[in-house]
KEDRENSE-301652 format. One line per 3 residues: number of its first residue (from 1); their letters; for each residue y, x, z of C-alpha. Coordinates in Angstrom, 2 decimals. Example, Ala and Ser with C-alpha at 12.3 -4.5 7.8 and 13.67 -1.06 7.14 Angstrom:
<recs>
1 = as = -4.50 12.30 7.80 ~ -1.06 13.67 7.14;
</recs>
This chain:
<recs>
1 = xxx = 177.55 191.32 15.94 ~ 177.04 189.23 19.02 ~ 179.64 189.26 21.75;
4 = xxx = 178.50 191.64 24.54 ~ 179.94 189.28 27.13 ~ 177.21 186.75 26.28;
7 = xxx = 174.31 189.16 26.27 ~ 172.01 188.36 29.20 ~ 172.06 191.31 31.59;
10 = xxx = 168.91 192.41 33.41 ~ 170.11 191.20 36.84 ~ 170.97 187.82 35.37;
13 = xxx = 167.54 187.46 33.80 ~ 165.88 188.52 37.04 ~ 167.89 185.91 38.93;
16 = xxx = 166.87 183.11 36.58 ~ 163.20 184.12 36.53 ~ 163.15 184.55 40.31;
19 = xxx = 164.65 181.10 40.82 ~ 162.04 179.56 38.51 ~ 159.21 181.33 40.28;
22 = xxx = 160.58 180.16 43.62 ~ 160.54 176.56 42.43 ~ 156.88 176.54 41.38;
25 = xxx = 155.19 176.73 44.83 ~ 157.82 174.54 46.48 ~ 157.59 171.77 43.90;
28 = xxx = 153.81 172.07 43.81 ~ 153.64 171.61 47.57 ~ 155.94 168.60 47.48;
31 = xxx = 154.07 166.87 44.67 ~ 150.68 167.58 46.26 ~ 151.78 166.03 49.49;
34 = xxx = 153.32 162.97 47.85 ~ 150.19 162.08 45.85 ~ 147.74 162.74 48.69;
37 = xxx = 149.57 160.55 51.19 ~ 148.02 157.07 51.08 ~ 145.86 154.64 53.01;
40 = xxx = 143.75 156.31 55.67 ~ 141.01 154.70 57.74 ~ 139.61 155.64 61.12;
43 = xxx = 136.90 154.14 63.28 ~ 133.22 154.60 64.04 ~ 129.74 153.45 63.13;
46 = xxx = 126.47 153.44 65.03 ~ 123.00 153.31 63.51 ~ 120.27 152.76 66.08;
49 = xxx = 116.76 151.45 66.57 ~ 114.23 150.80 69.31 ~ 112.78 153.79 71.11;
52 = xxx = 109.30 152.96 69.75 ~ 110.37 152.50 66.10 ~ 107.75 154.00 63.75;
55 = xxx = 110.51 155.20 61.39 ~ 112.14 157.45 63.95 ~ 115.77 157.78 65.00;
58 = xxx = 118.35 156.95 62.28 ~ 120.21 160.11 61.22 ~ 123.13 159.85 58.79;
61 = xxx = 123.62 162.65 56.27 ~ 127.34 163.46 56.35 ~ 128.63 164.99 53.08;
64 = xxx = 130.15 168.45 53.40 ~ 133.39 167.15 51.88 ~ 133.77 164.73 54.81;
67 = xxx = 132.51 166.92 57.63 ~ 136.02 167.75 58.84 ~ 136.74 164.04 59.24;
70 = xxx = 133.57 163.06 61.09 ~ 132.19 163.73 64.55 ~ 128.45 163.11 65.00;
73 = xxx = 126.72 162.53 68.34 ~ 123.43 161.16 69.61 ~ 123.52 157.59 70.87;
76 = xxx = 121.49 155.93 73.59 ~ 122.55 152.51 74.77 ~ 123.04 148.95 73.64;
79 = xxx = 125.22 146.98 71.26 ~ 125.89 143.34 72.08 ~ 126.42 140.65 69.47;
82 = xxx = 130.12 140.49 70.43 ~ 130.55 144.16 69.50 ~ 130.51 145.52 73.04;
85 = xxx = 128.99 149.00 72.97 ~ 127.34 150.30 76.13 ~ 126.35 153.94 75.92;
88 = xxx = 124.03 155.35 78.53 ~ 125.48 158.44 80.15 ~ 123.47 161.63 80.04;
91 = xxx = 123.51 161.87 83.84 ~ 122.45 158.24 84.40 ~ 119.46 157.70 86.62;
94 = xxx = 116.26 157.14 84.59 ~ 115.54 153.87 86.38 ~ 119.12 152.57 86.28;
97 = xxx = 119.26 148.92 85.15 ~ 120.31 148.39 81.55 ~ 121.49 145.25 79.78;
100 = xxx = 118.68 144.60 77.34 ~ 116.41 147.19 75.73 ~ 117.89 150.61 75.04;
103 = xxx = 118.49 151.72 71.47 ~ 118.49 155.30 70.22 ~ 120.35 156.53 67.21;
106 = xxx = 123.51 158.25 66.03 ~ 127.18 157.56 66.68 ~ 129.69 158.79 64.09;
109 = xxx = 133.43 158.78 64.66 ~ 135.51 159.15 61.51 ~ 139.24 159.85 61.20;
112 = xxx = 141.78 159.72 58.37 ~ 139.34 158.93 55.56 ~ 140.89 158.25 52.18;
115 = xxx = 139.96 155.04 50.38 ~ 137.53 157.02 48.22 ~ 135.86 158.68 51.19;
118 = xxx = 135.70 155.38 53.05 ~ 133.81 153.80 50.15 ~ 130.97 156.27 50.77;
121 = xxx = 130.29 154.96 54.29 ~ 128.03 152.17 53.05 ~ 125.62 154.59 51.38;
124 = xxx = 125.69 156.91 54.39 ~ 124.86 154.09 56.80 ~ 122.06 152.60 54.68;
127 = xxx = 120.44 155.98 54.02 ~ 120.30 156.65 57.78 ~ 117.22 154.45 58.08;
130 = xxx = 114.55 156.57 56.47 ~ 111.60 154.76 54.93 ~ 113.58 151.57 54.32;
133 = xxx = 115.23 149.98 51.31 ~ 118.43 149.17 53.17 ~ 121.54 149.03 50.98;
136 = xxx = 125.21 148.70 51.85 ~ 128.56 148.87 50.09 ~ 132.04 148.86 51.61;
139 = xxx = 135.43 149.44 49.97 ~ 139.13 148.72 50.28 ~ 141.70 147.61 47.71;
142 = xxx = 145.48 147.37 47.91 ~ 147.81 144.88 46.21 ~ 151.41 145.43 47.25;
145 = xxx = 151.45 145.41 51.05 ~ 148.07 143.64 51.29 ~ 144.94 145.69 52.01;
148 = xxx = 141.55 144.00 51.70 ~ 138.20 145.31 52.89 ~ 135.06 143.91 51.30;
151 = xxx = 131.44 144.87 51.74 ~ 127.85 143.75 51.46 ~ 124.83 144.77 53.49;
154 = xxx = 121.24 144.11 52.43 ~ 119.30 144.85 55.60 ~ 116.33 142.58 54.83;
157 = xxx = 114.11 145.65 55.09 ~ 115.24 146.34 58.66 ~ 113.68 144.59 61.64;
160 = xxx = 115.68 142.06 63.62 ~ 115.79 142.95 67.30 ~ 114.71 146.51 66.59;
163 = xxx = 117.32 147.99 64.25 ~ 121.08 147.69 64.72 ~ 124.18 148.72 62.78;
166 = xxx = 127.70 148.68 64.20 ~ 130.85 149.42 62.18 ~ 134.49 149.44 63.26;
169 = xxx = 137.47 150.05 60.97 ~ 141.05 150.79 61.94 ~ 143.84 149.85 59.52;
172 = xxx = 147.41 151.12 59.30 ~ 148.83 147.69 60.16 ~ 148.05 144.28 61.61;
175 = xxx = 144.93 142.43 60.54 ~ 145.51 138.90 59.30 ~ 141.89 137.76 59.20;
178 = xxx = 138.29 138.97 59.23 ~ 134.77 137.59 59.41 ~ 133.98 140.31 61.92;
181 = xxx = 135.21 140.87 65.45 ~ 138.90 141.72 65.81 ~ 138.95 144.20 68.68;
184 = xxx = 142.69 144.92 68.43 ~ 145.68 144.06 66.25 ~ 144.66 146.75 63.76;
187 = xxx = 140.89 147.11 64.24 ~ 137.96 145.00 63.04 ~ 134.29 145.51 63.89;
190 = xxx = 130.95 144.16 62.74 ~ 127.51 144.08 64.30 ~ 125.60 143.77 61.04;
193 = xxx = 122.39 141.76 61.45 ~ 119.04 143.31 60.57 ~ 116.51 141.31 58.59;
196 = xxx = 118.97 139.64 56.21 ~ 121.94 140.13 53.90 ~ 125.53 139.90 55.09;
199 = xxx = 129.09 140.06 53.78 ~ 132.01 141.90 55.37 ~ 135.68 141.18 54.85;
202 = xxx = 139.01 141.87 56.49 ~ 142.64 141.54 55.41 ~ 145.56 143.58 56.71;
205 = xxx = 149.20 143.92 55.67 ~ 151.38 147.03 55.85 ~ 153.45 149.16 53.44;
208 = xxx = 151.73 151.70 51.21 ~ 152.23 155.10 52.94 ~ 152.45 156.85 49.56;
211 = xxx = 155.31 154.63 48.40 ~ 157.05 154.94 51.75 ~ 156.89 158.74 51.55;
214 = xxx = 158.08 158.99 47.94 ~ 161.85 158.44 48.38 ~ 162.28 161.16 51.00;
217 = xxx = 160.34 163.69 48.92 ~ 162.27 162.74 45.79 ~ 165.57 163.37 47.56;
220 = xxx = 164.26 166.71 48.82 ~ 163.13 167.80 45.34 ~ 166.45 166.71 43.79;
223 = xxx = 168.42 168.61 46.41 ~ 166.26 171.70 45.88 ~ 166.78 171.54 42.11;
226 = xxx = 170.56 171.21 42.51 ~ 170.59 174.12 44.94 ~ 168.70 176.39 42.56;
229 = xxx = 170.75 175.33 39.53 ~ 173.95 175.89 41.48 ~ 172.82 179.36 42.45;
232 = xxx = 171.93 180.25 38.86 ~ 175.31 178.98 37.57 ~ 177.19 180.85 40.28;
235 = xxx = 175.34 184.07 39.58 ~ 175.85 183.76 35.81 ~ 179.59 183.19 36.22;
238 = xxx = 179.80 186.10 38.60 ~ 178.09 188.36 36.07 ~ 180.35 187.07 33.30;
241 = xxx = 183.47 187.83 35.34 ~ 182.12 191.28 36.12 ~ 181.55 191.96 32.40;
244 = xxx = 185.18 191.00 31.62 ~ 186.66 193.29 34.27 ~ 188.07 196.47 32.62;
247 = xxx = 186.17 199.55 33.68 ~ 188.18 202.40 35.26 ~ 189.62 204.67 32.54;
250 = xxx = 189.00 202.14 29.78 ~ 191.89 201.06 27.51 ~ 192.93 197.47 27.61;
253 = x = 192.36 195.75 24.27;
</recs>
């Protein structure tokens, strides 16, 4: 026969099962956060054309999965070759002087896009010009602390002087070089020419946020595991001592 002192009592089993169930959502939350933390990109893009364009105003189609990260607004104004954006205010006088011909289009501000979401921007921008064969790709890659943006834009089907595309990208660290316009230590922008093909590139350097977040979460998970194991051991020993205590009226063996 088995020793009764080693039979798992119901409270002891409930304690072990409860501790295990408690660990599942906590560990799941920790692991989810650690794998979803990574490079994030914020910035804006503008797609615009002349007021008399036969193809109408460019309208980007924002995917539902990215709608919470994008703010879409109408745009009326001008974009200079040096990346300076001048938006006409809604309350501006109709005959107020403007620098160059006004453009009309759409301005999209994006925040905290993952690398995968960011890679969709090229298709979104190109598809904004209905009736054209515009094509664009843009993506980012990481190697250690180095982050590189590359892209191509085939806008030969757009009309120079009529259509305009502006893109700005904010990185998580300082930019070392770009063939665009560096508007700040961490932001690069491009006024992508219509009527021809272009390349985009930018290099930045900063630690991988996912790697930086991993040690702290690992320590937290380890501490949580030790805490739960310690509780289970304490409770089991407590139950074992209780089982060995002579009951009132019982003869000592």
